[in-house]
C-alpha positions, 0 to 999 in steps of 0.5 A, spaced: 492 632 417 487 627 416 491 622 412 496 622 418 490 621 423 487 615 419 494 612 419 495 613 426 487 610 427 489 604 422 495 603 426 492 602 433 486 598 430 492 593 427 495 593 434 488 592 438 487 586 433 493 583 434 492 583 442 485 580 441 489 575 437 494 573 442 488 573 448 484 568 443 490 564 442 492 564 450 485 562 452 485 556 447 491 554 450 488 554 457 482 550 455 486 545 451 491 545 457 486 543 462 483 538 457 489 535 457 490 535 464 484 532 466 485 526 461 492 525 463 491 526 471 498 527 473 497 525 480 494 518 478 500 517 473 504 519 479 501 514 484 501 509 478 509 510 478 509 509 486 505 503 485 509 500 480 516 501 484 512 498 490 511 492 486 518 491 483 521 492 490 517 486 493 519 482 487 526 484 488 526 482 495 523 476 494 528 474 489 533 476 494 530 472 500 529 466 496 537 466 494 538 467 501 534 461 503 537 456 498 544 458 501 542 458 508 536 454 509 533 459 512 529 466 510 532 472 513 530 474 520 527 481 523 534 482 525 536 481 517 532 486 514 527 490 518 529 497 522 525 496 528 524 490 533 518 487 530 511 485 534 509 478 536 504 475 532 500 469 536 496 465 532 496 458 536 494 458 544 497 465 545 504 463 543 508 467 538 508 464 531 511 470 527 513 477 528 511 483 524 516 489 522 517 494 517 522 495 512 526 501 509 533 502 507 533 510 509 532 508 516 537 505 521 541 499 518 538 492 521 543 489 526 544 483 521 544 486 515 551 484 513 549 477 512 544 479 507 547 484 503 550 479 498 543 478 496 540 485 497 545 490 496 540 495 498 534 495 502 528 498 498 523 503 502 516 505 500 516 511 496 511 515 501 516 513 507 515 515 513 507 515 512 508 508 509 512 502 510 513 495 507 511 490 512 515 483 513 512 477 517 516 472 518 516 465 522 519 465 529 519 458 531 521 456 538 524 460 544 517 462 545 511 460 550 505 462 554 508 466 560 502 464 564 498 470 564 495 469 557 499 474 554 503 473 547 510 474 550 517 472 547 521 469 552 528 468 549 532 474 545 536 469 541 537 471 534 539 464 531 532 462 529 531 459 522 525 462 519 521 457 514 516 462 511 515 469 510 510 474 507 511 481 505 506 486 504 505 493 501 500 499 501 498 501 494 496 509 492 491 506 488 487 500 492 483 499 485 490 497 482 489 491 477 495 488 481 491 488 487 485 485 484 488 480 481 491 478 488 484 479 491 487 484 495 482 490 493 481 496 498 486 493 503 484 486 503 491 483 505 495 483 511 496 478 517 490 475 520 488 479 527 490 485 524 486 490 520 489 488 514 490 494 510 495 492 504 493 492 497 499 487 495 504 482 497 509 476 496 510 470 500 515 464 500 512 458 497 511 455 503 505 459 505 501 464 501 499 471 503 493 472 507 486 475 505 480 478 508 474 474 507 469 478 512 469 485 507 463 490 510 459 495 506 456 501 509 448 501 507 443 505 511 449 508 515 450 501 518 456 497 517 454 490 514 457 484 512 457 482 505 454 476 502 458 470 502 463 468 501 464 475 504 470 477 499 470 484 495 467 481 489 461 479 493 460 486 496 460 488 489 455 483 487 451 485 493 444 489 492 445 490 499 451 494 498 449 500 494 455 505 496 460 501 492 465 506 494 464 504 501 466 497 502 472 495 507 476 489 508 474 489 515 468 491 520 474 495 524 476 499 517 468 500 516 467 503 523 473 507 522 471 510 516 468 517 515 462 519 516 462 514 522 457 509 521 452 508 526 452 502 531 460 502 531 464 503 538 
């Protein structure tokens, strides 16, 4: 009887010990898994992959646009590459000088895309569309004038204009991406003049370069302050008056739109 009970107890102990071992192994695996996840940071890796695609897409379009220009003597218009009609940009005397529009291949096909398809078989789209799109700025010469009311108005609907320059911009998931830094576009510091910038990467035709902010602002003592000259991102990083390096913005508008909202902003 005693021998039978002893065997039963020994068997139970062995079972309990085996269960304990399993629990220890599971705990170790969980700890290791957590450490690996923290080291790898999968969301950051996903963001990196998206930004790599954005950069590739812009350079694919750049090659296509240059090939088109070499054959046609003009760069693609809004009607060739964008799914929306675009907005006017007035850089001189309230006269339309260029147009801004958005590129995404999953949206309606541009009306003149058939002329571009040979060079760009598929129009790319930002990986985070519809929250993000590629921005296209293209020269819109001629057919424009001040309408007398001080407005930026295009008074001709002709699509036969022949752009001689363009810029294409992208908003990265990681605004500290080294490619953004190499271009001077940190924290959304690139984009068309007169807009709140907001783009971290861009390409352009040889005739023009991408536009960069030279009026970065930082939050100090809960107020938006212009960074020291020359006013770019690097100046903010070196400015002792900008202690909160995570609160540096490409424009005062962006600074005022930040949260918590700084004092003195409209």
